[in-house]
C-alpha positions as CSV (number, residue, x, y, z in Angstrom):
1,X,86.0,101.2,147.2
2,X,89.6,101.3,145.5
3,X,90.1,101.4,142.1
4,X,91.9,97.8,141.3
5,X,93.8,96.8,138.6
6,X,94.4,92.8,137.8
7,X,95.2,90.9,135.0
8,X,94.8,87.3,134.3
9,X,97.6,84.6,132.2
10,X,97.5,86.4,129.1
11,X,97.8,90.2,130.3
12,X,94.6,91.4,130.1
13,X,93.1,94.0,132.0
14,X,90.4,93.2,134.1
15,X,89.8,96.5,136.0
16,X,87.2,97.4,139.2
17,X,86.2,100.5,140.5
18,X,83.6,102.1,142.9
19,X,81.8,103.9,139.8
20,X,81.2,104.2,136.1
21,X,83.6,107.1,136.3
22,X,86.2,105.8,138.4
23,X,86.2,102.5,136.4
24,X,86.0,105.0,132.7
25,X,89.3,106.8,134.5
26,X,91.2,103.1,135.1
27,X,90.4,101.9,131.4
28,X,92.4,105.3,130.2
29,X,94.3,104.8,132.7
30,X,95.5,101.0,131.6
31,X,95.3,101.5,127.9
32,X,97.7,104.2,127.8
33,X,99.7,102.4,130.0
34,X,99.7,99.1,127.6
35,X,99.2,101.1,124.2
36,X,100.8,104.2,124.4
37,X,102.4,104.4,121.2
38,X,99.0,103.2,119.6
39,X,96.8,106.5,121.3
40,X,99.4,109.0,120.5
41,X,99.3,107.8,116.6
42,X,95.5,108.0,117.1
43,X,95.7,111.2,118.6
44,X,97.6,112.6,115.7
45,X,95.6,111.0,112.8
46,X,92.6,112.8,114.7
47,X,94.0,115.8,114.5
48,X,95.7,115.2,111.1
49,X,98.7,116.0,112.5
50,X,100.6,112.4,112.4
51,X,103.2,113.4,109.7
52,X,105.2,115.8,112.2
53,X,107.0,112.4,113.4
54,X,105.7,109.8,110.9
55,X,106.4,111.9,107.7
56,X,105.6,112.5,104.4
57,X,104.1,109.0,104.5
58,X,101.5,110.2,106.6
59,X,101.2,113.7,105.1
60,X,98.0,112.7,102.7
61,X,96.0,111.3,105.6
62,X,96.3,114.5,107.4
63,X,95.4,116.5,104.2
64,X,92.6,114.3,104.2
65,X,91.7,114.8,108.0
66,X,92.0,118.8,107.9
67,X,89.9,119.1,105.0
68,X,87.1,116.9,106.0
69,X,87.4,118.4,109.5
70,X,87.6,115.5,111.4
71,X,89.2,117.1,114.9
72,X,86.6,120.2,114.5
73,X,83.5,117.6,114.2
74,X,84.7,116.0,117.1
75,X,85.0,119.1,118.7
76,X,81.3,119.8,117.9
77,X,80.0,116.5,118.9
78,X,81.2,116.6,122.4
79,X,80.0,120.2,123.0
80,X,76.8,118.7,121.9
81,X,77.2,115.4,123.9
82,X,77.8,117.6,127.0
83,X,74.7,119.4,126.2
84,X,72.3,116.2,125.5
85,X,73.6,114.2,128.0
86,X,76.2,115.6,130.4
87,X,76.9,111.7,132.2
88,X,78.1,110.8,129.4
89,X,80.2,113.5,128.8
90,X,81.7,113.7,132.2
91,X,82.3,110.0,131.5
92,X,84.3,110.3,128.8
93,X,86.4,113.6,130.3
94,X,86.7,111.0,133.3
95,X,88.2,108.2,130.7
96,X,90.7,111.3,129.2
97,X,91.8,112.1,132.2
98,X,92.9,108.3,132.8
99,X,94.5,108.3,129.3
100,X,96.7,111.6,130.4
101,X,97.4,110.0,133.7
102,X,99.0,106.8,132.1
103,X,100.8,108.2,129.1
104,X,104.3,109.1,130.6
105,X,104.9,106.1,131.9
106,X,103.4,104.0,128.8
107,X,106.0,106.3,126.8
108,X,108.5,104.9,129.0
109,X,107.7,101.6,128.2
110,X,107.3,102.2,124.0
111,X,110.9,102.5,122.3
112,X,108.9,104.0,119.3
113,X,108.8,107.4,121.2
114,X,112.5,107.6,121.3
115,X,113.0,106.6,117.5
116,X,110.8,108.8,116.3
117,X,111.4,111.6,119.6
118,X,107.8,111.7,120.2
119,X,106.8,113.5,123.8
120,X,103.3,112.1,124.6
121,X,101.0,115.4,124.2
122,X,97.8,116.0,126.2
123,X,94.3,114.3,125.6
124,X,91.0,116.4,125.2
125,X,87.8,115.5,126.5
126,X,87.0,115.4,122.6
127,X,89.8,113.5,121.3
128,X,88.0,109.7,121.7
129,X,85.2,111.4,119.7
130,X,88.2,112.2,116.9
131,X,89.7,108.8,117.3
132,X,86.2,107.1,116.7
133,X,85.5,109.5,113.9
134,X,88.9,109.0,112.2
135,X,89.1,105.5,112.5
136,X,85.4,105.1,111.1
137,X,84.9,108.2,108.3
138,X,86.3,105.8,105.6
139,X,84.0,102.7,106.6
140,X,80.6,103.5,104.1
141,X,83.6,103.6,101.5
142,X,82.2,106.9,100.1
143,X,85.3,107.1,97.7
144,X,83.3,104.0,95.8
145,X,81.1,107.2,94.4
146,X,84.3,108.5,92.9
147,X,85.2,105.0,91.0
148,X,81.4,104.7,89.8
149,X,82.0,108.4,88.1
150,X,85.0,107.5,86.2
151,X,83.3,104.1,85.1
152,X,80.6,106.4,83.7
153,X,82.5,108.8,82.5
154,X,84.9,106.5,80.7
155,X,82.6,103.2,79.6
156,X,79.3,104.3,80.3
157,X,76.7,104.4,83.4
158,X,75.2,101.0,81.9
159,X,79.1,99.7,82.7
160,X,78.8,100.9,86.4
161,X,77.3,97.4,87.6
162,X,80.1,95.5,85.9
163,X,82.0,96.0,88.7
164,X,79.7,95.5,91.2
165,X,82.1,93.9,93.7
166,X,79.6,92.7,96.0
167,X,82.3,92.6,97.8
168,X,85.1,93.3,100.5
169,X,85.7,96.5,101.2
170,X,87.9,98.2,103.6
171,X,85.7,96.3,106.5
172,X,83.7,93.6,106.8
173,X,82.8,90.8,109.7
174,X,81.1,87.4,110.1
175,X,78.5,87.4,113.2
176,X,76.5,84.7,114.0
177,X,73.6,84.0,116.7
178,X,72.4,80.5,117.9
179,X,69.2,80.8,119.9
180,X,69.2,78.4,122.7
181,X,66.7,75.6,121.0
182,X,70.0,75.6,118.5
183,X,72.0,75.1,121.7
184,X,73.3,71.8,124.4
185,X,72.9,74.2,127.2
186,X,69.7,76.1,126.4
187,X,71.0,79.6,125.9
188,X,72.2,80.9,123.1
189,X,75.8,81.4,121.9
190,X,76.9,84.4,120.0
191,X,80.5,84.2,117.4
192,X,81.8,85.7,115.0
193,X,84.8,87.9,114.0
194,X,85.4,91.4,112.5
195,X,87.5,91.8,109.4
196,X,89.5,94.7,109.1
197,X,92.8,95.8,108.9
198,X,95.4,93.6,110.4
199,X,97.4,96.2,113.1
200,X,100.0,96.1,115.4
201,X,99.4,96.7,118.1
202,X,95.4,95.3,117.3
203,X,92.2,98.0,116.4
204,X,90.9,95.4,119.2
205,X,91.3,95.6,123.3
206,X,89.9,92.7,125.3
207,X,89.0,94.1,128.4
208,X,86.8,93.7,131.9
209,X,85.1,96.5,133.7
210,X,83.2,96.0,136.9
211,X,82.0,98.6,138.9
212,X,78.6,98.4,141.4
213,X,76.3,99.0,138.5
214,X,77.7,96.6,135.5
215,X,80.1,94.1,135.3
216,X,81.3,93.4,131.5
217,X,83.6,91.6,129.5
218,X,84.4,92.8,125.5
219,X,86.6,94.1,123.0
220,X,87.4,98.1,123.1
221,X,88.3,100.2,120.7
222,X,91.3,101.5,122.2
223,X,91.2,105.2,122.7
224,X,87.5,105.3,123.2
225,X,85.9,104.5,126.6
226,X,83.4,101.3,127.3
227,X,82.7,98.5,125.2
228,X,81.0,99.5,121.5
229,X,81.0,96.5,119.4
230,X,81.4,93.3,120.9
231,X,80.3,92.7,124.8
232,X,78.8,90.2,127.4
233,X,77.6,92.0,130.8
234,X,76.7,88.4,132.2
235,X,73.2,88.2,131.4
236,X,73.0,89.8,127.8
237,X,75.9,89.7,125.0
238,X,75.7,92.0,121.9
239,X,77.9,91.7,118.9
240,X,78.2,93.9,115.6
241,X,78.9,93.6,111.5
242,X,79.7,96.2,109.3
243,X,75.9,96.7,107.6
244,X,77.9,98.3,104.4
245,X,75.4,101.2,104.5
246,X,75.5,104.1,102.1
247,X,75.3,107.3,104.3
248,X,77.7,109.5,103.1
249,X,77.3,111.7,100.2
250,X,79.7,113.6,97.6
251,X,78.2,116.8,96.0
252,X,80.1,118.7,93.0
253,X,80.6,121.9,94.1
254,X,80.9,124.9,91.7
255,X,82.8,127.8,94.1
256,X,84.6,131.2,93.5
257,X,87.0,133.2,94.7
258,X,85.5,136.7,96.0
259,X,87.3,139.3,97.5
260,X,85.6,138.4,101.1
261,X,86.9,134.8,100.4
262,X,85.1,131.7,98.7
263,X,81.9,130.9,97.5
264,X,79.5,128.7,96.6
265,X,76.8,128.1,94.3
266,X,73.7,126.5,95.7
267,X,70.4,124.7,95.0
268,X,68.2,127.9,94.9
269,X,70.9,129.7,92.2
270,X,72.4,132.1,94.9
271,X,76.2,132.0,95.4
272,X,76.4,131.5,99.7
273,X,79.2,132.2,101.1
274,X,81.7,129.2,102.4
275,X,83.9,129.2,105.2
276,X,87.4,129.2,104.7
277,X,90.4,129.3,106.1
278,X,94.1,127.8,105.9
279,X,95.7,125.5,108.3
280,X,99.9,124.3,108.4
281,X,100.6,120.3,108.3
282,X,104.3,120.1,109.8
283,X,106.1,117.2,107.9
284,X,109.1,115.3,109.5
285,X,112.1,114.5,107.4
286,X,115.7,115.2,107.5
287,X,114.7,118.7,106.5
288,X,111.2,119.5,107.6
289,X,108.6,121.4,105.9
290,X,105.1,123.0,106.4
291,X,102.7,121.8,104.1
292,X,99.7,124.6,103.7
293,X,96.6,123.1,103.6
294,X,93.6,125.2,102.4
295,X,90.1,124.3,104.4
296,X,86.6,125.1,102.5
297,X,82.9,124.2,103.9
298,X,79.9,124.8,101.6
299,X,76.2,124.4,102.8
300,X,76.8,120.9,101.9
301,X,80.0,120.1,104.1
302,X,83.8,120.3,103.7
303,X,85.2,120.1,100.5
304,X,87.5,117.3,100.5
305,X,89.4,117.3,96.8
306,X,89.8,120.3,94.7
307,X,89.2,123.6,95.5
308,X,87.8,127.3,93.6
309,X,90.6,126.6,90.8
310,X,89.0,122.9,89.8
311,X,90.0,119.4,91.1
312,X,93.5,119.9,92.6
313,X,93.6,123.0,90.9
314,X,93.1,121.7,87.3
315,X,90.4,123.4,85.8
316,X,90.2,121.0,82.5
317,X,88.5,118.8,85.5
318,X,85.5,121.3,85.2
319,X,82.5,119.2,85.0
320,X,81.1,122.0,83.0
321,X,83.5,123.2,80.6
322,X,81.0,126.5,80.4
323,X,80.8,127.0,84.3
324,X,83.7,127.2,87.4
325,X,85.8,124.3,87.7
326,X,84.3,121.8,90.2
327,X,85.1,120.9,93.4
328,X,84.1,117.8,95.7
329,X,82.4,117.9,99.5
330,X,81.7,115.4,101.7
331,X,78.4,115.2,103.5
332,X,78.3,112.9,106.2
333,X,75.7,112.4,109.4
334,X,78.1,113.6,112.5
335,X,79.2,117.1,110.6
336,X,75.4,117.5,110.2
337,X,74.1,116.8,113.5
338,X,76.9,116.9,116.4
339,X,76.1,113.3,117.0
340,X,78.9,110.7,116.9
341,X,76.5,108.3,118.9
342,X,78.8,108.1,121.9
343,X,75.1,108.3,124.4
344,X,74.7,104.3,123.5
345,X,78.2,103.4,125.0
346,X,76.9,103.6,128.9
347,X,73.6,102.0,128.4
348,X,75.9,99.1,126.6
349,X,77.6,98.4,129.9
350,X,73.9,98.6,132.0
351,X,72.2,96.4,129.7
352,X,70.3,93.6,131.5
353,X,68.2,92.4,128.8
354,X,68.4,92.1,125.0
355,X,65.7,95.6,124.9
356,X,68.3,97.3,126.8
357,X,71.1,96.7,123.9
358,X,68.1,97.5,121.9
359,X,66.8,101.1,123.2
360,X,70.9,101.7,123.6
361,X,71.3,101.4,119.6
362,X,68.4,103.2,119.1
363,X,71.0,106.1,119.9
364,X,73.9,104.4,117.5
365,X,74.6,107.3,114.6
366,X,78.6,105.7,113.2
367,X,79.2,103.6,111.5
368,X,76.1,101.7,110.4
369,X,75.8,98.3,111.6
370,X,74.1,94.9,112.2
371,X,73.4,94.0,115.4
372,X,72.9,90.6,117.0
373,X,72.0,90.0,120.4
374,X,70.4,87.2,122.9
375,X,70.0,87.3,126.7
376,X,69.3,84.5,129.5
377,X,65.7,85.2,129.6
378,X,65.6,84.2,125.6
379,X,65.6,87.9,124.0
380,X,66.9,88.0,120.7
381,X,67.8,90.9,118.9
382,X,68.6,91.4,115.0
383,X,68.7,94.9,113.9
384,X,70.5,97.7,112.1
385,X,71.3,100.5,114.1
386,X,73.3,103.8,112.7
387,X,72.0,107.0,111.3
388,X,70.8,106.8,107.5
389,X,69.7,109.8,105.6
390,X,66.4,110.0,103.3
391,X,67.5,111.5,99.8
392,X,67.4,110.9,96.2
393,X,68.7,107.7,94.5
394,X,71.5,109.5,92.6
395,X,72.8,110.7,96.1
396,X,73.6,107.3,97.2
397,X,75.3,105.9,93.5
398,X,77.6,108.7,92.3
399,X,78.6,111.9,92.7
400,X,75.6,115.0,92.3
401,X,75.8,118.4,91.6
402,X,75.3,121.1,94.5
403,X,73.6,123.4,92.7
404,X,70.8,121.5,91.1
405,X,67.6,121.3,93.6
406,X,66.7,117.7,94.5
407,X,69.6,116.2,96.5
408,X,68.9,117.5,99.6
409,X,68.2,115.4,103.2
410,X,65.1,114.7,103.9
411,X,65.2,113.2,107.4
412,X,66.3,109.8,108.6
413,X,65.4,106.4,107.1
414,X,63.9,104.1,109.5
415,X,66.7,101.0,110.6
416,X,65.9,97.9,109.8
417,X,64.4,94.6,111.9
418,X,65.2,91.0,110.8
419,X,63.8,87.7,112.9
420,X,65.7,83.9,112.8
421,X,65.5,81.1,111.1
422,X,65.6,78.2,112.2
423,X,66.6,79.5,115.6
424,X,69.5,81.1,113.6
425,X,70.6,84.7,112.3
426,X,73.9,85.1,110.3
427,X,75.5,88.0,108.9
428,X,79.1,88.2,106.9
429,X,78.5,91.7,105.1
430,X,75.5,90.2,102.9
431,X,72.6,91.7,101.1
432,X,70.0,91.2,104.3
433,X,68.2,93.1,106.3
434,X,70.4,96.2,105.8
435,X,69.4,95.8,102.0
436,X,67.2,99.1,102.0
437,X,70.1,101.2,103.5
438,X,72.9,100.0,101.1
439,X,74.2,99.8,97.8
440,X,77.0,97.6,97.2
441,X,77.3,94.3,99.4
442,X,79.6,91.5,99.9
443,X,79.2,88.2,98.0
444,X,76.9,86.0,99.7
445,X,79.1,83.2,100.0
446,X,80.4,83.8,103.9
447,X,77.4,83.8,104.9
448,X,75.9,80.6,102.9
449,X,78.6,78.8,104.1
450,X,78.3,79.8,108.3
451,X,74.3,78.9,107.6
452,X,75.4,75.7,105.5
453,X,77.5,74.6,108.6
454,X,74.8,75.7,111.4
455,X,72.4,73.6,109.1
456,X,74.8,70.8,109.3
457,X,74.3,69.9,113.2
458,X,71.4,70.1,115.3
459,X,73.0,71.2,118.8
460,X,75.9,73.7,118.7
461,X,78.0,74.8,122.0
462,X,80.3,77.2,122.6
463,X,83.2,74.7,122.0
464,X,82.2,74.3,118.7
465,X,82.0,77.4,117.5
466,X,85.9,78.1,116.2
467,X,85.3,75.5,113.8
468,X,83.0,77.8,111.9
469,X,85.9,80.5,112.5
470,X,88.0,78.5,110.5
471,X,86.6,77.1,107.1
472,X,88.7,77.9,104.3
473,X,85.9,76.8,101.7
474,X,86.0,79.4,98.7
475,X,83.1,79.4,96.5
476,X,83.6,82.1,94.9
477,X,86.0,80.0,92.7
478,X,83.2,78.3,90.7
479,X,82.9,81.2,88.1
480,X,86.8,80.7,87.3
481,X,87.0,76.9,87.6
482,X,83.6,76.6,85.2
483,X,85.7,79.0,82.5
484,X,88.6,76.3,82.9
485,X,86.1,73.3,83.1
486,X,85.0,75.2,79.5
487,X,88.3,75.5,78.1
488,X,88.5,71.8,77.4
489,X,91.7,69.5,77.8
490,X,94.1,68.9,75.0
491,X,92.2,68.5,71.9
492,X,92.7,64.8,70.4
493,X,93.9,64.4,66.8
494,X,93.6,61.4,64.6
495,X,97.1,61.0,63.2
496,X,95.9,60.9,60.1
497,X,94.6,64.7,60.2
498,X,97.2,65.5,62.5
499,X,98.8,69.2,61.5
500,X,102.0,70.2,62.4
501,X,100.6,73.0,64.5
502,X,98.7,72.9,67.6
503,X,94.8,74.3,67.0
504,X,94.5,77.7,68.4
505,X,91.7,77.0,71.3
506,X,93.8,73.7,72.8
507,X,95.7,73.9,75.6
508,X,99.3,72.7,76.2
509,X,99.9,69.7,78.0
510,X,101.3,71.5,81.0
511,X,98.3,73.7,80.8
512,X,95.5,70.5,80.5
513,X,97.2,68.7,83.3
514,X,97.3,72.4,85.5
515,X,93.4,72.6,84.2
516,X,92.5,69.1,85.8
517,X,94.2,69.6,88.7
518,X,92.2,72.6,89.7
519,X,88.9,70.8,88.3
520,X,89.8,68.1,91.1
521,X,90.7,70.3,93.6
522,X,88.9,70.6,97.0
523,X,88.5,74.1,97.0
524,X,90.1,74.6,100.5
525,X,92.6,78.0,100.8
526,X,94.5,76.2,103.5
527,X,97.9,77.3,104.3
528,X,99.6,73.8,103.6
529,X,97.8,73.4,100.4
530,X,99.5,73.6,96.7
531,X,96.2,73.6,95.0
532,X,95.1,76.5,96.7
533,X,98.4,78.1,95.6
534,X,98.4,77.2,92.2
535,X,94.5,78.2,92.0
536,X,95.7,82.0,93.3
537,X,98.1,82.2,90.2
538,X,95.6,81.4,88.2
539,X,93.6,83.9,89.5
540,X,96.2,86.5,89.4
541,X,97.6,86.0,86.4
542,X,93.5,86.4,85.3
543,X,93.1,89.5,86.9
544,X,96.1,90.7,84.9
545,X,94.9,89.7,81.8
546,X,91.6,91.9,82.4
547,X,93.0,94.6,83.8
548,X,95.6,94.9,80.7
549,X,92.6,94.5,77.9
550,X,92.2,97.4,75.8
551,X,88.0,97.9,77.1
552,X,89.7,99.5,80.6
553,X,92.5,101.3,78.8
554,X,90.8,104.4,80.0
555,X,90.6,103.2,83.7
556,X,94.3,102.5,83.9
557,X,95.3,105.7,85.0
558,X,93.3,107.3,88.4
559,X,92.1,110.8,88.1
560,X,94.6,113.7,89.4
561,X,92.6,113.3,93.0
562,X,94.4,113.0,96.5
563,X,96.6,110.0,96.8
564,X,94.8,108.5,99.8
565,X,91.5,107.7,97.4
566,X,94.0,105.9,94.8
567,X,93.0,102.4,96.5
568,X,89.7,102.9,95.7
569,X,90.6,103.9,92.0
570,X,93.2,101.8,91.6
571,X,92.1,98.8,88.4
572,X,93.6,95.9,89.5
573,X,92.1,96.2,92.8
574,X,88.7,96.7,91.2
575,X,88.9,93.7,88.9
576,X,89.8,91.5,91.8
577,X,87.3,91.9,93.8
578,X,84.8,92.3,91.1
579,X,86.4,88.9,89.2
580,X,83.4,86.6,90.2
581,X,81.0,89.0,88.7
582,X,83.3,90.1,85.7
583,X,83.7,86.3,84.5
584,X,79.6,85.8,85.2
585,X,78.0,89.2,83.5
586,X,75.8,88.8,80.9
587,X,77.3,91.4,78.9
588,X,80.8,91.4,78.9
589,X,81.9,94.4,77.2
590,X,83.3,92.8,74.2
591,X,86.3,91.3,76.7
592,X,86.8,87.6,75.6
593,X,86.9,86.3,79.4
594,X,88.0,82.6,77.6
595,X,91.1,83.6,76.2
596,X,91.9,85.8,79.3
597,X,91.3,82.6,81.3
598,X,93.5,80.2,78.5
599,X,96.4,82.8,78.8
600,X,96.5,82.9,82.7
601,X,96.5,78.9,82.7
602,X,99.3,78.6,80.3
603,X,100.9,81.3,81.8
604,X,100.8,80.0,85.4
605,X,101.5,76.4,83.4
606,X,104.5,77.4,82.4
607,X,105.7,79.0,85.4
608,X,104.0,77.4,88.7
609,X,104.5,78.4,92.1
610,X,106.8,76.4,93.7
611,X,105.6,76.2,97.3
612,X,102.1,76.0,99.1
613,X,99.7,78.9,99.8
614,X,101.2,79.8,102.9
615,X,104.4,80.6,101.4
616,X,102.8,83.4,99.9
617,X,99.8,84.2,101.9
618,X,101.3,85.9,104.6
619,X,100.2,88.4,107.3
620,X,101.2,92.0,106.5
621,X,99.8,93.8,109.5
622,X,100.0,97.7,109.4
623,X,102.8,99.6,111.9
624,X,102.9,103.2,112.1
625,X,106.3,102.5,112.4
626,X,108.3,99.4,111.3
627,X,110.4,98.0,114.2
628,X,113.5,98.1,113.9
629,X,113.8,94.2,114.2
630,X,111.2,93.2,111.2
631,X,109.2,90.1,112.0
632,X,108.7,86.9,110.0
633,X,105.2,87.1,109.7
634,X,103.3,83.6,109.3
635,X,101.7,82.2,106.3
636,X,97.6,82.0,106.3
637,X,95.1,79.9,105.3
638,X,92.2,81.7,104.1
639,X,91.0,83.7,101.5
640,X,88.8,86.7,101.0
641,X,85.6,85.0,100.1
642,X,86.4,82.0,103.2
643,X,85.2,82.5,106.5
644,X,88.2,82.8,107.7
645,X,88.8,86.0,105.5
646,X,92.5,86.7,105.1
647,X,92.6,89.5,101.9
648,X,95.3,90.0,99.7
649,X,94.5,91.8,96.5
650,X,94.5,88.9,94.1
651,X,96.8,90.3,91.0
652,X,99.1,92.3,92.8
653,X,100.2,90.5,96.1
654,X,98.8,87.6,98.2
655,X,100.1,89.2,101.3
656,X,97.1,89.7,103.9
657,X,96.9,93.0,104.9
658,X,93.1,92.2,106.2
659,X,91.5,89.9,108.1
660,X,90.0,88.9,111.6
661,X,91.1,91.5,114.0
662,X,89.7,89.5,116.8
663,X,87.3,86.1,117.2
664,X,84.5,85.8,120.1
665,X,82.2,83.0,120.9
666,X,79.7,85.0,123.5
667,X,78.2,81.8,126.0
668,X,74.6,83.0,127.8
669,X,74.8,79.7,129.7
670,X,78.2,80.3,131.6
671,X,79.8,83.5,130.4
672,X,83.2,81.8,132.2
673,X,82.7,79.6,128.9
674,X,83.0,82.3,126.7
675,X,85.9,82.4,124.8
676,X,88.3,85.0,122.7
677,X,91.2,85.9,120.9
678,X,93.4,88.3,119.3
679,X,96.0,88.4,116.4
680,X,98.8,89.3,118.3
681,X,98.4,90.4,122.1
682,X,96.9,92.6,125.4
683,X,100.2,94.7,125.1
684,X,101.4,97.2,122.4
685,X,104.8,97.2,124.2
686,X,107.4,95.2,121.4
687,X,109.4,93.2,123.8
688,X,106.6,92.5,126.2
689,X,105.5,89.0,127.0
690,X,102.1,89.9,125.8
691,X,102.9,91.8,122.8
692,X,102.5,88.6,120.8
693,X,101.5,85.8,122.8
694,X,98.0,85.0,121.2
695,X,99.4,84.8,117.7
696,X,100.0,81.3,118.2
697,X,96.3,80.6,118.9
698,X,94.7,82.8,116.8
699,X,97.2,81.3,114.0
700,X,95.4,77.8,114.9
701,X,92.0,78.9,115.2
702,X,92.1,78.7,119.4
703,X,90.8,80.8,121.5
704,X,91.6,82.6,125.3
705,X,89.1,81.7,128.2
706,X,87.1,84.7,129.8
707,X,88.3,85.0,133.3
708,X,85.7,86.8,135.3
709,X,86.1,85.1,138.4
710,X,88.3,88.0,140.3
711,X,90.3,85.2,142.8
712,X,91.6,83.7,139.5
713,X,93.2,86.8,138.7
714,X,96.6,88.2,139.3
715,X,95.9,91.5,141.1
716,X,98.9,94.2,139.6
717,X,98.1,97.5,141.4
718,X,95.5,99.8,143.1
719,X,95.1,103.1,141.5
């Protein structure tokens, strides 16, 4: 059977081949043709070589990738895959051969290569594993432990809970499963949207893969074969959300230089030889430079912060003044086991029933996710999948000393499972089945709102789901609005008792009117809402007021950690995403919250925003290279605690860098009634008719039909 490439009206690739390996080759080929620039950026990021053509802005990541040994871990994992699962290793190799076969043509079409003088390089068999790891190594948010350490050091351990966000991290998702008993067809529907950094080209690729063994539609990760996160085989469909699990540890290390290299003090009280070498990072610019990076790995893992001379070379940062300076190492499952979970990918494509999906996810490793699946036989699945180590509770919360016993890993936790409630399962990164494997989760607002909407109707169809995707109700506004309500309005004083000065706790007439308007607001963050813009302005002002409070002064300047970790250590975002908790915490740590809210209302009343929420809450996608002609990105509805999760950083910017990286509705009754959409389009090439053609639909909450009938597709070529 010849390998064939088809396209639908949206330029989405539909591939047909005689075997799984030939199909993987075609997937690599078409991805390279459609997204050569994106693939090369991801390959270089995995290798820690992106600064060689992107310049100094990429240096912080490259340093981290080298020190964390991302590429070396990918090599190790591929070697283990060859040993344990040679069929999957060959399948990955076929994908890589397809990528290498399509890169030249893809690069010719992509203007970014000429702008950066970049020539496509050769992909190695382990490159897809490196792309996967580089994409997900920060998903578990291990830098949050650095933040907790800072809070404990400056405010005391009791203050850590004050900043418990139970809020958005770098990634999240909505996902819901409605079983057949609650649908109009009698078959299940699965729907949702992964919330990630919005990138151009997009982080998900709509694709259709067909061979004699399977016929699957889904959302692939460019650079990785198969369909890992969201797929529909015709008889079974699955989707994931981030479990918010904690499965990465940070260790304080005591290192010393010797004539033979570097040694690390172990929990046995003995100094052990650490692996050490240096690497050179090339940095493009008007005068290209080379930056030397020292790579050290102890028995715990790679040292990602500091070295034998301390944190960033500052011995004063040592944890114990009487001992050697301290560095910080990272321990995470793929580096320990040599397994990234790629053994799950082929079984997922071959799945026919929920039991098949379940067995496939038994082989899942990284990142840890909550899985929902349903099949045409009525089977449903709701479970956590991935590898979480068993270790001391202290490991989960903060940095732990490598030289003290009791912090070793002791095996793996059993992944939790859950059922459905009234025929429905909802996951939105909240505490739920994943609670035993996590520390901080998203607040329950998105989960509760989806569950409330689903409870409002007895029978649902696939066509009903976009109304849930795009819901803009902001339940988390209650905390701030309660403080506004407590302020009261303009104080009324009888004329005979009136003094020239207004009472200190009263509001000006303008602020009182603003307060009353916000208390009457419907709490919907619609792009066209002036009230939503006013609420956002007050919220941002409250964040700034709290961040300026003397109680937090010690946290205003982050420690001298590498630049990559600064977003996790910045005070304003930390307050912004913990605002609801900060406003409701029983112990406010000396902060007069009412005064902060009052000052914020007065500030906004004096200079109110002139327009609507969408004027400032605009899409701000990440691009490795900004276009020569900037796009006028649209205004957005939603907010970080809405089901329509589009996140800015209150107090810093309303511009939304995070949001739904895709939306999907999987219909188990008729796969052709399924729908999907991505923020931009199927092509990564600027100027292509399919580069941004899905953006209007994504903005409106509309979805593109999933086409599986080959007679309705346009044949592009035989491979």
